Backbone as JSON Lines, residues from 0, in Angstrom:
{"i":0,"aa":"X","n":[61.85,7.57,32.73],"ca":[61.55,6.47,33.51],"c":[60.52,5.55,32.94]}
{"i":1,"aa":"X","n":[59.44,6.07,32.36],"ca":[58.51,5.42,31.75],"c":[58.95,4.69,30.43]}
{"i":2,"aa":"X","n":[60.07,5.04,29.82],"ca":[60.56,4.43,28.68],"c":[61.59,3.36,29.01]}
{"i":3,"aa":"X","n":[62.33,3.7,29.94],"ca":[63.57,2.86,30.2],"c":[63.38,1.9,31.37]}
{"i":4,"aa":"X","n":[62.7,2.32,32.5],"ca":[62.59,1.66,33.72],"c":[61.01,1.42,33.98]}
{"i":5,"aa":"X","n":[60.23,1.07,33.02],"ca":[58.79,0.81,33.27],"c":[58.49,-0.16,34.41]}
{"i":6,"aa":"X","n":[59.12,-1.14,34.47],"ca":[58.82,-2.11,35.65],"c":[59.15,-1.53,37.0]}
{"i":7,"aa":"X","n":[60.12,-0.64,37.07],"ca":[60.5,-0.04,38.33],"c":[59.53,1.05,38.6]}
{"i":8,"aa":"X","n":[58.97,1.73,37.53],"ca":[57.99,2.59,37.8],"c":[56.6,2.04,38.14]}
{"i":9,"aa":"X","n":[56.28,1.03,37.5],"ca":[54.89,0.37,37.96],"c":[54.88,-0.56,39.16]}
{"i":10,"aa":"X","n":[56.13,-0.78,39.66],"ca":[56.27,-1.72,40.76],"c":[57.34,-1.03,41.85]}
{"i":11,"aa":"X","n":[56.97,0.12,42.35],"ca":[57.91,0.8,43.14],"c":[57.98,0.17,44.46]}
{"i":12,"aa":"X","n":[59.01,0.38,45.26],"ca":[59.29,-0.18,46.61],"c":[58.51,0.59,47.56]}
{"i":13,"aa":"X","n":[57.42,0.07,48.07],"ca":[56.54,0.71,49.05],"c":[56.84,0.44,50.42]}
{"i":14,"aa":"X","n":[57.94,-0.33,50.66],"ca":[58.22,-0.66,52.08],"c":[58.68,0.44,53.03]}
{"i":15,"aa":"X","n":[59.05,1.55,52.31],"ca":[59.41,2.68,53.18],"c":[58.22,3.43,53.69]}
{"i":16,"aa":"X","n":[57.11,3.17,53.29],"ca":[55.86,3.75,53.75],"c":[55.55,3.04,54.95]}
{"i":17,"aa":"X","n":[55.57,3.61,56.1],"ca":[55.43,2.97,57.43],"c":[54.0,2.96,57.75]}
{"i":18,"aa":"X","n":[53.15,3.76,57.46],"ca":[51.68,3.77,57.64],"c":[51.0,2.77,56.7]}
{"i":19,"aa":"X","n":[50.54,1.76,57.31],"ca":[49.9,0.57,56.48],"c":[48.76,1.1,55.7]}
{"i":20,"aa":"X","n":[48.06,1.9,56.13],"ca":[46.85,2.58,55.29],"c":[47.36,3.24,54.16]}
{"i":21,"aa":"X","n":[48.35,4.07,54.39],"ca":[48.91,5.01,53.31],"c":[49.57,4.06,52.28]}
{"i":22,"aa":"X","n":[50.16,2.96,52.7],"ca":[50.91,2.11,51.86],"c":[49.91,1.33,50.96]}
{"i":23,"aa":"X","n":[48.74,0.94,51.47],"ca":[47.64,0.26,50.73],"c":[47.01,1.12,49.85]}
{"i":24,"aa":"X","n":[46.82,2.49,50.18],"ca":[46.33,3.46,49.2],"c":[47.21,3.79,48.08]}
{"i":25,"aa":"X","n":[48.55,3.81,48.3],"ca":[49.55,3.84,47.23],"c":[49.54,2.71,46.24]}
{"i":26,"aa":"X","n":[49.38,1.55,46.86],"ca":[49.29,0.29,45.91],"c":[48.0,0.37,45.12]}
{"i":27,"aa":"X","n":[46.9,0.62,45.72],"ca":[45.58,0.86,45.11],"c":[45.62,1.84,43.87]}
{"i":28,"aa":"X","n":[46.35,2.96,44.15],"ca":[46.54,3.95,43.0],"c":[47.41,3.29,41.97]}
{"i":29,"aa":"X","n":[48.43,2.62,42.35],"ca":[49.31,2.14,41.29],"c":[48.56,1.05,40.49]}
{"i":30,"aa":"X","n":[47.8,0.2,41.18],"ca":[47.05,-0.85,40.5],"c":[45.97,-0.17,39.54]}
{"i":31,"aa":"X","n":[45.35,0.92,39.99],"ca":[44.43,1.59,39.05],"c":[45.01,2.13,37.87]}
{"i":32,"aa":"X","n":[46.16,2.77,38.13],"ca":[46.8,3.39,37.0],"c":[47.27,2.32,36.06]}
{"i":33,"aa":"X","n":[47.74,1.25,36.42],"ca":[48.16,0.11,35.55],"c":[46.97,-0.39,34.77]}
{"i":34,"aa":"X","n":[45.72,-0.37,35.29],"ca":[44.66,-0.84,34.66],"c":[44.14,0.27,33.6]}
{"i":35,"aa":"X","n":[44.31,1.48,33.92],"ca":[43.81,2.61,32.96],"c":[44.68,2.92,31.81]}
{"i":36,"aa":"X","n":[46.08,2.76,32.01],"ca":[46.97,3.28,31.12],"c":[47.95,2.21,30.74]}
{"i":37,"aa":"X","n":[48.18,2.24,29.3],"ca":[49.1,1.22,28.67],"c":[50.53,1.77,28.91]}
{"i":38,"aa":"X","n":[51.48,1.03,28.65],"ca":[52.8,1.5,28.73],"c":[53.05,2.69,27.7]}
{"i":39,"aa":"X","n":[52.58,2.61,26.46],"ca":[52.72,3.54,25.38],"c":[52.03,4.82,25.89]}
{"i":40,"aa":"X","n":[50.88,4.77,26.5],"ca":[50.13,5.98,26.94],"c":[50.97,6.69,28.01]}
{"i":41,"aa":"X","n":[51.53,5.88,29.01],"ca":[52.27,6.4,30.03],"c":[53.47,7.22,29.41]}
{"i":42,"aa":"X","n":[54.21,6.59,28.39],"ca":[55.36,7.2,27.82],"c":[55.02,8.5,27.04]}
{"i":43,"aa":"X","n":[53.86,8.48,26.35],"ca":[53.54,9.65,25.59],"c":[53.01,10.84,26.52]}
{"i":44,"aa":"X","n":[52.38,10.35,27.66],"ca":[51.86,11.51,28.61],"c":[53.13,11.96,29.3]}
{"i":45,"aa":"X","n":[53.98,11.18,29.71],"ca":[55.33,11.69,30.34],"c":[56.04,12.73,29.43]}
{"i":46,"aa":"X","n":[56.19,12.37,28.17],"ca":[56.8,13.24,27.21],"c":[56.05,14.56,27.09]}
{"i":47,"aa":"X","n":[54.74,14.54,26.96],"ca":[54.05,15.7,26.94],"c":[54.1,16.52,28.06]}
{"i":48,"aa":"X","n":[54.09,16.04,29.26],"ca":[53.99,16.76,30.51],"c":[55.44,17.34,30.65]}
{"i":49,"aa":"X","n":[56.52,16.56,30.26],"ca":[57.79,17.1,30.29],"c":[58.07,18.27,29.46]}
{"i":50,"aa":"X","n":[57.38,18.24,28.31],"ca":[57.59,19.46,27.33],"c":[56.83,20.72,27.94]}
{"i":51,"aa":"X","n":[55.55,20.4,28.34],"ca":[54.88,21.47,29.01],"c":[55.62,22.16,30.19]}
{"i":52,"aa":"X","n":[56.06,21.35,31.01],"ca":[56.81,21.76,32.23],"c":[58.03,22.6,31.82]}
{"i":53,"aa":"X","n":[58.8,22.0,30.92],"ca":[59.98,22.77,30.39],"c":[59.66,24.08,29.81]}
{"i":54,"aa":"X","n":[58.64,24.08,29.08],"ca":[58.26,25.42,28.36],"c":[57.73,26.42,29.44]}
{"i":55,"aa":"X","n":[56.92,25.96,30.43],"ca":[56.48,26.9,31.38],"c":[57.53,27.55,32.37]}
{"i":56,"aa":"X","n":[58.63,26.61,32.57],"ca":[59.69,27.13,33.45],"c":[60.85,27.73,32.73]}
{"i":57,"aa":"X","n":[60.64,28.15,31.57],"ca":[61.81,28.97,30.9],"c":[61.88,30.38,31.57]}
{"i":58,"aa":"X","n":[63.07,30.91,31.5],"ca":[63.32,32.17,32.29],"c":[62.66,33.39,31.66]}
{"i":59,"aa":"X","n":[61.9,33.14,30.41],"ca":[61.22,34.14,29.69],"c":[60.16,34.84,30.39]}
{"i":60,"aa":"X","n":[59.67,34.25,31.51],"ca":[58.5,34.74,32.17],"c":[58.51,34.2,33.61]}
{"i":61,"aa":"X","n":[57.46,34.58,34.36],"ca":[57.38,34.0,35.69],"c":[56.14,33.14,35.8]}
{"i":62,"aa":"X","n":[55.89,32.49,34.84],"ca":[54.76,31.38,34.69],"c":[55.37,30.15,35.34]}
{"i":63,"aa":"X","n":[54.53,29.41,36.13],"ca":[54.92,28.13,36.64],"c":[53.95,27.14,36.39]}
{"i":64,"aa":"X","n":[54.19,25.86,36.33],"ca":[53.32,24.85,36.13],"c":[53.23,23.94,37.45]}
{"i":65,"aa":"X","n":[51.86,23.76,37.75],"ca":[51.57,22.98,38.99],"c":[50.79,21.82,38.54]}
{"i":66,"aa":"X","n":[51.15,20.59,39.07],"ca":[50.49,19.38,38.71],"c":[49.36,19.16,39.89]}
{"i":67,"aa":"X","n":[48.15,19.22,39.42],"ca":[46.97,19.04,40.5],"c":[46.69,17.42,40.34]}
{"i":68,"aa":"X","n":[46.83,16.77,41.43],"ca":[46.53,15.33,41.58],"c":[45.02,14.88,41.43]}
{"i":69,"aa":"X","n":[44.06,15.71,42.02],"ca":[42.79,15.15,42.0],"c":[42.22,15.22,40.48]}
{"i":70,"aa":"X","n":[41.49,14.13,40.2],"ca":[41.03,13.92,38.81],"c":[40.04,14.83,38.42]}
{"i":71,"aa":"X","n":[39.32,15.49,39.4],"ca":[38.25,16.52,39.11],"c":[38.84,17.75,38.49]}
{"i":72,"aa":"X","n":[40.16,17.9,38.74],"ca":[40.87,19.13,38.1],"c":[41.64,18.71,36.92]}
{"i":73,"aa":"X","n":[41.93,17.4,36.72],"ca":[42.85,16.96,35.68],"c":[42.5,17.44,34.36]}
{"i":74,"aa":"X","n":[41.02,17.47,34.07],"ca":[40.5,17.81,32.77],"c":[40.88,19.07,32.36]}
{"i":75,"aa":"X","n":[41.05,20.07,33.37],"ca":[41.39,21.55,33.16],"c":[42.87,21.47,32.52]}
{"i":76,"aa":"X","n":[43.83,20.8,33.13],"ca":[45.1,20.69,32.68],"c":[45.14,20.12,31.38]}
{"i":77,"aa":"X","n":[44.45,19.06,31.17],"ca":[44.4,18.24,29.88],"c":[43.8,19.24,28.7]}
{"i":78,"aa":"X","n":[42.76,20.04,29.06],"ca":[42.3,20.91,28.09],"c":[43.39,22.03,27.66]}
{"i":79,"aa":"X","n":[43.95,22.46,28.81],"ca":[45.02,23.55,28.63],"c":[46.11,23.16,27.79]}
{"i":80,"aa":"X","n":[46.66,21.93,28.12],"ca":[47.64,21.42,27.16],"c":[47.23,21.17,25.84]}
{"i":81,"aa":"X","n":[46.09,20.65,25.59],"ca":[45.61,20.41,24.22],"c":[45.44,21.77,23.48]}
{"i":82,"aa":"X","n":[44.95,22.75,24.13],"ca":[44.69,24.09,23.56],"c":[45.94,24.75,23.25]}
{"i":83,"aa":"X","n":[47.06,24.6,24.06],"ca":[48.35,25.26,23.81],"c":[48.94,24.48,22.57]}
{"i":84,"aa":"X","n":[48.93,23.14,22.57],"ca":[49.46,22.42,21.48],"c":[48.83,22.72,20.09]}
{"i":85,"aa":"X","n":[47.52,22.86,20.16],"ca":[46.81,23.13,18.97],"c":[47.04,24.53,18.4]}
{"i":86,"aa":"X","n":[47.17,25.5,19.27],"ca":[47.53,26.91,19.05],"c":[48.95,26.98,18.52]}
{"i":87,"aa":"X","n":[49.77,26.28,19.11],"ca":[51.14,26.22,18.57],"c":[51.36,25.64,17.24]}
{"i":88,"aa":"X","n":[50.6,24.65,16.94],"ca":[50.6,23.84,15.7],"c":[50.13,24.81,14.73]}
{"i":89,"aa":"X","n":[49.0,25.62,14.96],"ca":[48.62,26.6,13.94],"c":[49.51,27.79,13.6]}
{"i":90,"aa":"X","n":[50.1,28.13,14.68],"ca":[51.2,29.23,14.5],"c":[52.34,28.75,13.73]}
{"i":91,"aa":"X","n":[52.7,27.49,13.94],"ca":[53.82,27.0,13.22],"c":[53.51,26.73,11.72]}
{"i":92,"aa":"X","n":[52.21,26.44,11.36],"ca":[51.74,26.25,10.12],"c":[51.77,27.63,9.31]}
{"i":93,"aa":"X","n":[51.41,28.65,9.95],"ca":[51.34,30.01,9.5],"c":[52.75,30.44,9.08]}
{"i":94,"aa":"X","n":[53.69,30.24,10.0],"ca":[55.16,30.57,9.75],"c":[55.76,29.85,8.54]}
{"i":95,"aa":"X","n":[55.24,28.68,8.32],"ca":[55.96,27.85,7.25],"c":[55.34,28.32,6.04]}
């Protein structure tokens, strides 16, 4: 969606949120995200997250991936993804 429907992603229909306070909070979150992230960074992040979730949800084990929304825990997920990617890259280089 970040690649093909970016406008729809960044301008969702919030009219279905009946609680005015919740709707305003959702709009504030959207506005903040648009200020923090470029279209390209959203696309690359979505691809990375999709890859990680796909790998964790393979039938080869019982590991599951959970997305934690609060920013205070986000760095842990970011570090984990970075560590896995770097470890995989090193293993791939050894195999070649």
